[in-house]
Backbone as CSV, one residue per row, in Angstrom:
resi,resn,N_x,N_y,N_z,CA_x,CA_y,CA_z,C_x,C_y,C_z
1,MET,60.226,-149.590,11.104,59.974,-148.109,10.733,58.334,-147.847,10.762
2,ASN,57.879,-147.524,12.167,56.590,-146.597,12.174,55.884,-146.101,11.461
3,ALA,54.815,-146.062,11.845,53.833,-144.822,11.055,54.068,-143.356,11.150
4,ARG,54.716,-143.262,12.452,54.945,-141.891,12.596,55.636,-140.862,11.648
5,VAL,57.308,-142.522,11.566,58.217,-141.877,11.110,58.226,-141.991,9.377
6,LEU,57.178,-143.001,9.098,56.637,-142.424,7.840,55.874,-141.752,7.238
7,ILE,55.513,-140.888,7.678,54.392,-139.984,7.808,55.570,-138.431,7.664
8,VAL,56.671,-138.465,8.518,57.323,-137.305,8.838,57.845,-137.472,7.058
9,GLY,59.027,-138.052,6.615,59.471,-139.289,5.869,58.757,-138.977,4.340
10,ALA,57.348,-139.059,3.954,56.413,-138.708,3.168,56.463,-136.656,3.235
11,ILE,56.111,-136.142,4.066,56.179,-134.947,4.178,57.481,-134.115,3.663
12,LEU,58.588,-134.447,4.377,59.867,-134.053,3.966,59.794,-134.679,2.500
13,LEU,59.670,-135.480,2.078,60.198,-135.830,0.385,58.712,-134.857,-0.206
14,VAL,57.949,-134.683,0.284,56.816,-133.181,-0.794,57.178,-132.233,-0.987
15,GLY,58.243,-131.717,0.425,58.146,-130.371,0.421,59.642,-130.664,-0.343
16,VAL,60.937,-131.089,-0.608,61.912,-131.400,-1.385,61.496,-131.734,-2.787
17,VAL,59.941,-131.684,-3.475,59.440,-132.286,-5.042,59.372,-130.554,-5.116
18,VAL,58.376,-130.321,-4.169,57.655,-128.713,-4.591,58.489,-128.222,-4.508
19,ALA,59.708,-127.689,-3.595,60.900,-126.929,-3.377,61.686,-126.878,-4.909
20,ALA,61.626,-128.128,-5.462,62.598,-128.298,-6.533,61.650,-127.601,-8.003
21,ASP,60.636,-127.998,-7.987,59.697,-127.604,-8.749,59.645,-126.064,-8.888
22,HIS,59.291,-125.668,-7.645,59.489,-123.827,-7.346,60.759,-123.529,-8.368
23,SER,62.074,-124.256,-7.781,63.311,-123.401,-8.369,63.185,-124.029,-9.694
24,LEU,63.158,-124.770,-9.939,62.986,-125.298,-11.750,61.645,-123.714,-12.514
25,ALA,60.889,-123.802,-12.081,60.052,-122.917,-12.369,60.262,-121.304,-12.474
26,LYS,61.290,-121.307,-11.390,61.484,-119.797,-11.551,63.105,-119.830,-12.747
27,SER,63.881,-121.228,-13.031,64.550,-120.788,-13.888,64.206,-120.557,-15.118
28,HIS,62.764,-121.473,-15.311,62.044,-121.351,-16.344,61.396,-119.650,-16.740
29,ILE,61.802,-119.040,-15.870,60.679,-117.894,-16.062,62.410,-117.063,-16.513
30,ALA,63.490,-117.058,-15.419,64.399,-116.510,-15.933,64.673,-116.021,-16.918
31,LYS,64.739,-117.281,-17.924,65.793,-117.643,-18.952,64.639,-117.482,-20.198
32,ALA,63.116,-117.272,-19.847,61.922,-116.505,-20.749,62.482,-115.282,-20.340
33,GLU,62.371,-114.417,-19.574,62.667,-113.339,-19.664,63.880,-112.680,-20.060
34,SER,65.154,-113.248,-20.024,66.082,-112.801,-20.410,66.235,-113.282,-22.030
35,GLN,65.691,-114.267,-22.478,65.097,-113.769,-24.164,64.125,-113.222,-24.443
36,SER,63.311,-112.746,-23.921,62.700,-111.524,-24.179,63.092,-110.525,-23.962
37,ALA,63.827,-110.262,-23.475,64.503,-108.457,-23.279,65.113,-108.129,-24.820
38,GLU,64.358,-106.687,-25.030,64.754,-106.334,-26.487,66.459,-105.300,-26.412
39,PHE,66.530,-105.439,-27.041,67.873,-104.434,-27.754,67.562,-103.061,-27.667
40,THR,67.825,-102.223,-27.414,68.236,-100.726,-27.773,69.265,-100.333,-28.658
41,VAL,69.140,-99.670,-29.679,70.385,-99.714,-30.785,70.922,-98.754,-30.533
42,ASP,72.333,-98.720,-30.332,73.152,-97.356,-29.424,73.449,-97.160,-31.276
43,PRO,73.263,-95.755,-30.933,73.601,-95.013,-32.442,75.396,-94.612,-32.700
44,SER,75.564,-94.595,-31.597,77.181,-94.617,-31.514,77.778,-95.547,-32.427
45,HIS,77.679,-96.700,-32.682,78.252,-97.815,-32.762,77.285,-98.366,-34.087
46,SER,76.150,-97.529,-34.467,75.471,-98.570,-35.830,75.612,-97.408,-37.120
47,VAL,75.374,-97.576,-38.044,75.583,-96.801,-39.576,74.550,-97.319,-40.578
48,ILE,74.037,-95.936,-41.177,73.777,-96.677,-42.539,74.151,-96.216,-43.016
49,LEU,74.150,-96.706,-44.442,74.949,-96.109,-45.951,74.305,-96.713,-47.403
50,PHE,74.101,-95.200,-48.122,73.450,-95.485,-49.076,74.766,-95.613,-50.162
51,LYS,74.537,-96.199,-51.538,75.249,-96.426,-52.390,74.500,-96.212,-54.105
52,ILE,74.675,-95.392,-54.672,74.100,-94.738,-56.223,74.680,-94.345,-56.869
53,ARG,74.290,-94.510,-58.091,75.290,-94.860,-59.486,75.242,-93.258,-59.888
54,HIS,76.412,-92.486,-60.550,76.602,-91.547,-60.852,76.871,-91.523,-62.214
55,PHE,76.126,-91.414,-63.469,76.167,-91.262,-64.621,76.598,-92.777,-65.047
56,GLY,76.035,-93.512,-64.361,76.417,-94.944,-64.635,77.603,-95.443,-64.504
57,VAL,78.441,-94.656,-64.237,79.939,-95.129,-64.722,80.857,-94.994,-62.675
58,THR,79.966,-94.074,-61.709,80.517,-94.919,-60.483,79.436,-94.904,-60.079
59,ASN,79.816,-95.510,-58.746,79.010,-95.037,-57.479,79.339,-93.825,-56.659
60,PHE,78.297,-93.367,-55.802,78.752,-92.256,-54.844,77.965,-93.077,-53.430
61,TYR,78.604,-92.933,-52.489,78.609,-93.077,-51.177,78.411,-92.325,-50.158
62,GLY,77.158,-92.452,-49.511,76.883,-91.584,-48.135,76.654,-92.167,-47.050
63,ARG,76.505,-91.421,-45.789,75.438,-92.352,-44.717,74.847,-91.135,-44.135
64,VAL,74.285,-91.940,-42.816,72.882,-91.326,-42.378,73.545,-91.756,-41.063
65,ASN,74.049,-90.848,-40.181,74.407,-91.385,-38.764,73.014,-90.990,-37.370
66,ASN,74.138,-91.948,-36.467,72.757,-91.725,-35.656,71.746,-92.223,-35.452
67,PRO,71.549,-93.592,-35.958,70.064,-94.236,-35.914,69.484,-94.852,-34.880
68,THR,68.409,-94.295,-34.384,68.073,-95.359,-32.908,66.770,-96.269,-33.253
69,GLY,66.131,-97.035,-32.346,64.911,-97.887,-31.937,65.380,-98.929,-31.455
70,LYS,65.074,-100.294,-31.893,65.143,-101.387,-31.061,64.599,-102.642,-31.616
71,PHE,65.339,-103.748,-31.090,64.454,-104.660,-31.568,64.592,-106.013,-30.926
72,LEU,64.384,-107.242,-31.448,64.495,-108.506,-30.666,64.248,-109.595,-31.459
73,LEU,65.044,-110.288,-31.687,65.060,-111.582,-32.434,65.095,-112.574,-31.743
74,VAL,64.021,-113.706,-31.264,64.020,-114.969,-30.894,63.257,-115.706,-31.078
75,ASP,63.123,-117.228,-31.089,62.412,-118.153,-31.786,60.884,-118.270,-31.069
76,GLU,60.633,-117.519,-30.261,59.098,-117.751,-29.936,58.050,-117.214,-30.607
77,PRO,56.851,-117.575,-31.562,56.278,-117.259,-32.331,55.586,-115.616,-32.170
78,GLY,55.725,-114.580,-33.330,55.123,-113.570,-32.849,56.223,-112.538,-31.697
79,ALA,57.190,-113.070,-31.264,57.976,-111.933,-30.100,58.900,-111.265,-30.729
80,SER,59.041,-111.595,-31.955,60.512,-110.574,-32.907,60.075,-109.791,-33.341
81,PHE,60.927,-108.437,-33.257,59.971,-107.127,-33.952,61.899,-106.525,-34.490
82,VAL,61.410,-105.739,-35.222,62.736,-104.434,-35.654,61.806,-103.048,-35.580
83,GLU,62.718,-102.597,-35.041,62.040,-100.942,-35.674,63.225,-100.091,-35.347
84,ILE,63.386,-99.475,-36.513,64.764,-98.593,-36.759,64.303,-97.377,-36.634
85,GLU,64.713,-96.105,-36.783,64.522,-94.855,-36.499,65.803,-94.070,-37.446
86,VAL,65.443,-93.056,-38.279,66.749,-91.821,-38.703,66.449,-90.717,-38.726
87,GLN,67.063,-89.825,-38.338,66.559,-88.493,-38.586,66.949,-88.137,-39.723
88,THR,66.540,-87.860,-40.977,66.940,-87.655,-42.227,68.131,-86.096,-42.355
89,LYS,68.126,-85.111,-40.677,69.083,-84.162,-40.939,70.046,-84.574,-40.299
90,PHE,70.673,-85.863,-40.088,71.731,-86.746,-40.034,72.387,-87.573,-41.113
91,ILE,72.018,-86.921,-42.328,72.180,-87.599,-43.888,73.347,-86.986,-44.025
92,ASP,74.386,-87.470,-44.499,75.759,-87.013,-44.375,76.363,-87.878,-45.989
93,GLY,76.445,-86.502,-46.765,76.855,-86.571,-48.284,78.486,-86.365,-48.411
94,GLY,79.037,-85.673,-47.516,80.356,-85.999,-47.728,81.027,-84.611,-47.641
95,ASN,80.466,-83.274,-47.780,80.465,-82.117,-48.044,79.449,-81.148,-47.294
96,ASP,79.900,-79.861,-47.692,78.820,-79.320,-46.795,77.466,-78.911,-48.571
97,ALA,78.074,-78.627,-49.331,77.632,-78.352,-50.594,76.153,-79.253,-50.783
98,ARG,77.213,-80.652,-50.450,76.145,-82.019,-51.402,75.045,-82.066,-49.860
99,ASN,75.629,-81.758,-48.969,74.504,-81.818,-47.769,73.628,-80.420,-47.756
100,LYS,73.782,-80.029,-47.918,72.962,-78.711,-48.439,71.837,-79.173,-49.333
101,PHE,72.255,-79.904,-50.771,71.680,-80.017,-51.960,70.520,-81.462,-51.090
102,LEU,71.317,-82.183,-50.487,70.406,-83.451,-50.037,69.418,-83.211,-49.114
103,ALA,69.299,-82.120,-48.310,68.625,-81.739,-47.553,67.468,-80.569,-48.092
104,GLY,67.449,-80.382,-49.674,66.712,-79.889,-50.126,65.310,-80.213,-50.244
105,PRO,64.137,-79.402,-51.073,63.352,-80.040,-51.404,63.080,-81.017,-52.349
106,ASP,63.548,-81.093,-53.105,63.795,-82.266,-54.081,64.551,-84.111,-53.547
107,PHE,65.076,-83.921,-52.227,65.362,-84.777,-51.776,64.920,-85.071,-50.645
108,PHE,66.068,-85.089,-49.146,65.335,-85.562,-48.102,64.087,-84.654,-47.343
109,ASN,64.660,-83.716,-47.660,64.086,-82.282,-46.871,63.522,-82.710,-45.415
110,PRO,64.783,-82.419,-44.501,64.125,-82.827,-43.421,63.449,-81.663,-42.432
111,ARG,62.917,-80.389,-43.222,62.053,-79.880,-42.328,60.050,-80.290,-42.586
112,GLU,60.519,-80.890,-43.735,58.952,-81.531,-43.904,58.927,-82.690,-43.288
113,HIS,60.177,-83.643,-43.739,60.268,-84.918,-43.548,61.358,-85.476,-42.677
114,PRO,60.865,-84.877,-41.025,62.174,-85.753,-40.421,62.493,-86.421,-40.006
115,THR,62.002,-87.767,-40.529,62.535,-88.974,-39.651,62.115,-90.014,-40.948
116,ALA,62.558,-90.941,-41.261,61.953,-92.007,-42.181,62.458,-92.912,-41.019
117,THR,61.903,-94.541,-41.311,61.467,-95.713,-40.181,61.020,-97.058,-40.975
118,PHE,61.963,-97.890,-40.560,61.289,-99.224,-41.009,60.981,-99.890,-39.702
119,LYS,59.604,-100.286,-39.528,58.853,-101.062,-38.872,58.413,-102.420,-39.122
120,SER,59.326,-103.348,-38.653,58.719,-104.696,-38.858,56.834,-105.459,-38.848
121,ARG,55.994,-106.188,-39.418,54.997,-107.007,-38.955,55.471,-108.759,-38.965
122,GLU,56.336,-108.538,-39.734,56.601,-110.631,-39.403,57.667,-110.964,-39.561
123,ILE,58.337,-111.980,-38.472,60.118,-111.807,-38.768,59.949,-113.302,-38.548
124,LYS,61.063,-114.114,-39.653,61.466,-115.713,-39.017,62.714,-115.726,-39.450
125,ARG,63.057,-116.853,-38.396,64.698,-117.401,-38.502,65.097,-118.269,-40.125
126,ILE,65.623,-118.156,-40.918,66.045,-118.687,-41.648,67.286,-119.544,-41.548
127,ASP,68.289,-119.365,-40.908,69.490,-120.035,-40.374,69.672,-119.808,-39.312
128,GLU,71.264,-119.899,-38.801,71.563,-119.618,-37.200,71.395,-118.319,-37.005
129,SER,72.326,-117.653,-38.104,72.349,-116.090,-38.264,71.571,-115.389,-39.197
130,THR,70.635,-115.561,-39.296,69.990,-114.723,-40.657,68.571,-115.047,-40.250
131,TRP,67.435,-113.873,-39.993,66.261,-113.478,-40.133,65.599,-112.949,-41.350
132,GLU,64.567,-113.037,-41.539,63.806,-112.260,-42.572,62.969,-111.130,-41.684
133,ALA,62.790,-110.086,-42.093,61.248,-109.515,-41.443,60.745,-108.631,-43.052
134,VAL,59.586,-108.998,-42.611,59.078,-107.902,-43.415,58.493,-106.845,-42.886
135,GLY,57.606,-106.082,-43.680,57.514,-104.698,-42.862,57.286,-103.731,-43.811
136,THR,57.016,-102.389,-43.582,56.788,-101.589,-43.681,58.690,-100.279,-43.637
137,PHE,58.629,-99.754,-44.492,59.794,-98.759,-44.904,58.485,-97.468,-45.059
138,LYS,59.434,-96.496,-44.352,58.212,-95.096,-44.475,59.514,-93.897,-44.641
139,MET,59.081,-93.169,-46.136,60.364,-91.941,-46.060,59.214,-91.209,-46.953
140,ARG,59.702,-89.575,-46.320,58.894,-88.552,-47.135,57.329,-88.616,-46.878
141,GLY,56.910,-89.322,-46.550,55.862,-89.561,-46.235,54.965,-90.719,-47.161
142,VAL,55.365,-91.620,-47.670,55.095,-92.284,-48.216,55.571,-93.862,-47.812
143,ASP,54.977,-94.679,-47.667,55.026,-96.074,-46.988,55.174,-97.371,-48.072
144,VAL,56.261,-97.382,-48.096,56.563,-99.282,-48.799,56.497,-100.409,-48.402
145,PRO,56.047,-101.405,-48.668,56.318,-102.674,-48.070,57.683,-103.292,-48.324
146,LEU,58.302,-103.872,-47.833,59.267,-104.193,-47.722,60.106,-105.462,-47.015
147,THR,60.625,-106.315,-47.716,60.813,-107.452,-47.007,62.528,-107.443,-47.136
148,VAL,62.860,-107.778,-45.481,64.802,-107.499,-45.675,65.468,-108.977,-45.084
149,GLN,66.844,-109.248,-45.457,67.356,-110.589,-44.515,68.154,-109.583,-43.882
150,LEU,67.898,-110.020,-42.483,69.026,-109.642,-41.256,70.270,-110.402,-41.484
151,ARG,71.550,-110.326,-41.364,72.021,-111.087,-41.824,73.416,-111.372,-40.291
152,GLN,74.509,-112.127,-40.281,75.428,-111.817,-39.882,74.678,-111.445,-38.255
153,TYR,73.908,-112.164,-37.548,73.072,-111.989,-36.094,74.120,-112.812,-35.816
154,ALA,73.804,-111.527,-34.101,74.873,-112.288,-32.798,74.860,-111.788,-32.155
155,GLU,74.714,-112.595,-31.092,75.145,-111.769,-29.361,76.100,-112.236,-28.663
156,VAL,76.136,-110.950,-27.698,77.917,-111.022,-26.804,77.752,-110.959,-25.522
157,SER,78.558,-110.932,-24.925,78.495,-110.618,-23.370,79.758,-109.866,-23.271
158,THR,79.629,-108.186,-23.345,80.714,-107.686,-22.850,81.197,-106.758,-21.388
159,SER,82.500,-106.967,-21.050,82.867,-106.192,-19.792,82.438,-105.087,-19.847
160,ARG,82.975,-104.287,-20.678,82.600,-102.686,-20.927,81.181,-102.746,-21.364
161,PHE,80.464,-102.992,-22.145,79.649,-102.516,-23.127,77.993,-103.545,-22.688
162,GLY,78.468,-104.685,-21.942,77.044,-105.332,-21.568,76.623,-106.355,-22.696
163,TYR,75.623,-106.838,-22.406,75.648,-107.884,-23.677,74.884,-106.806,-24.748
164,ARG,75.263,-107.526,-25.808,75.049,-106.778,-27.399,74.450,-107.662,-27.600
165,ALA,74.024,-106.997,-29.119,73.592,-107.976,-30.398,73.685,-107.011,-31.800
166,GLY,73.500,-108.082,-32.424,74.187,-106.595,-33.736,73.339,-107.607,-34.969
167,PHE,73.094,-107.066,-36.458,73.136,-107.479,-37.451,73.203,-106.478,-38.416
168,GLU,73.257,-107.264,-39.955,73.698,-106.372,-40.923,72.358,-106.774,-42.007
169,ALA,71.421,-105.068,-42.428,70.577,-105.860,-43.810,71.149,-104.483,-45.013
170,THR,71.299,-105.554,-46.255,71.065,-104.670,-47.581,70.250,-104.796,-48.115
171,PHE,69.955,-103.986,-48.726,68.577,-103.728,-49.688,68.713,-102.647,-50.593
172,VAL,67.293,-102.913,-51.602,67.320,-101.781,-52.868,65.940,-101.079,-52.888
173,VAL,66.042,-99.401,-52.991,64.882,-99.499,-52.948,65.414,-98.312,-54.236
174,SER,64.196,-97.428,-54.931,63.418,-96.929,-56.080,63.113,-95.418,-55.490
175,ARG,64.156,-94.302,-55.721,64.385,-93.073,-55.320,62.878,-92.476,-55.875
176,SER,62.609,-93.099,-57.117,61.194,-92.110,-57.576,59.831,-92.446,-56.674
177,THR,60.011,-93.429,-55.969,58.749,-93.827,-55.176,58.741,-92.936,-54.372
178,PHE,59.497,-92.786,-53.658,59.792,-91.458,-52.943,59.899,-90.113,-52.937
179,GLY,59.377,-89.528,-54.659,59.137,-88.204,-54.963,60.354,-87.600,-55.128
180,MET,61.230,-88.209,-55.062,62.698,-88.288,-55.270,63.179,-88.539,-56.676
181,THR,62.853,-87.640,-57.756,62.793,-87.932,-59.344,63.884,-86.663,-59.876
182,THR,64.279,-85.590,-58.852,65.490,-84.642,-59.543,66.884,-85.910,-60.354
183,HIS,67.117,-85.372,-61.589,68.602,-86.163,-62.191,68.364,-87.435,-62.438
184,LEU,67.392,-87.668,-62.817,66.997,-88.772,-63.764,67.610,-88.604,-64.923
185,GLU,67.480,-88.103,-65.420,67.594,-87.071,-66.777,69.414,-87.936,-67.509
186,GLU,69.392,-88.438,-68.227,71.197,-89.516,-68.316,71.300,-89.864,-67.617
187,ASN,70.620,-90.434,-66.453,71.044,-91.296,-65.715,72.402,-90.962,-64.965
188,MET,71.949,-89.240,-64.743,72.871,-88.752,-63.974,73.014,-89.274,-61.918
189,LEU,71.926,-89.715,-61.696,71.846,-90.393,-60.191,70.888,-91.009,-60.774
190,SER,70.887,-92.104,-60.439,70.105,-93.915,-60.826,68.935,-94.064,-59.520
191,ASP,67.913,-94.217,-60.328,66.852,-94.575,-59.721,67.182,-95.330,-58.450
192,ALA,67.918,-96.688,-58.614,67.731,-97.566,-57.293,68.910,-97.036,-56.784
193,VAL,68.496,-97.287,-55.107,69.467,-96.920,-54.178,69.587,-98.019,-53.632
194,GLU,70.759,-98.364,-53.398,71.359,-99.602,-52.400,71.663,-98.996,-51.029
195,ILE,71.042,-99.522,-49.823,70.948,-99.164,-48.718,71.693,-100.081,-47.540
196,THR,72.762,-99.886,-46.846,72.935,-100.826,-45.783,72.726,-100.858,-44.248
197,VAL,72.114,-101.370,-44.042,72.141,-100.890,-42.292,72.590,-101.871,-41.607
198,SER,73.962,-101.363,-40.591,74.653,-101.927,-39.734,74.054,-101.342,-38.106
199,VAL,73.710,-102.818,-37.493,73.101,-101.757,-36.233,73.788,-102.468,-34.889
200,ALA,74.229,-102.165,-34.273,74.662,-102.896,-33.068,73.772,-102.413,-31.563
201,GLY,72.925,-103.037,-30.573,72.165,-103.154,-29.547,72.716,-103.366,-28.738
202,ALA,72.169,-103.006,-27.452,72.376,-103.460,-26.123,71.214,-103.690,-25.464
203,ARG,71.453,-104.686,-24.833,70.301,-104.692,-23.798,69.625,-103.896,-23.094
204,ALA,67.981,-104.199,-23.240,67.913,-102.630,-21.995,67.183,-103.375,-20.919
205,SER,68.198,-102.696,-20.095,68.063,-102.995,-18.394,66.551,-102.631,-17.589
């Protein structure tokens, strides 16, 4: 084999290696981009429920419709986040009279406080389907620190709705912290309110 053949062969080999490295780099970039694509909350498939004790003998349930926001849960440090917002005008107590009561100045007061939000500042994985989010819950102009566990997290590719993800979180707040002190007497309505957030999201394109 002469020197010319050896040189040509070496050039071809280098070209193959460079092409392979370039292709591998592109695949890693694509994978990183797919992992870092956030999900947008789907209001029509997400809901927030709240539960409060009435006179200490029964639980009353209500819901907040059409939550919005975005989230991303990945193992890359510092990349995960959750931001959820609700419009307090969408709080549904089950009938018109109660909805008017809840929209009054003693409770959610949408006119002065149109939104309630949760924004994370730190998220860590607990196990395969559970994450812990540390952040701030804001309602009626009051910010309180809040740590919640995001449970049953899963992702799936669907033919109809595209790539989806979702989770559920349950936590308890004291309504008096936010200035909602009406009917605390005789435990007519408990101070503790249990909130369940069930979120479905679609990957933003």
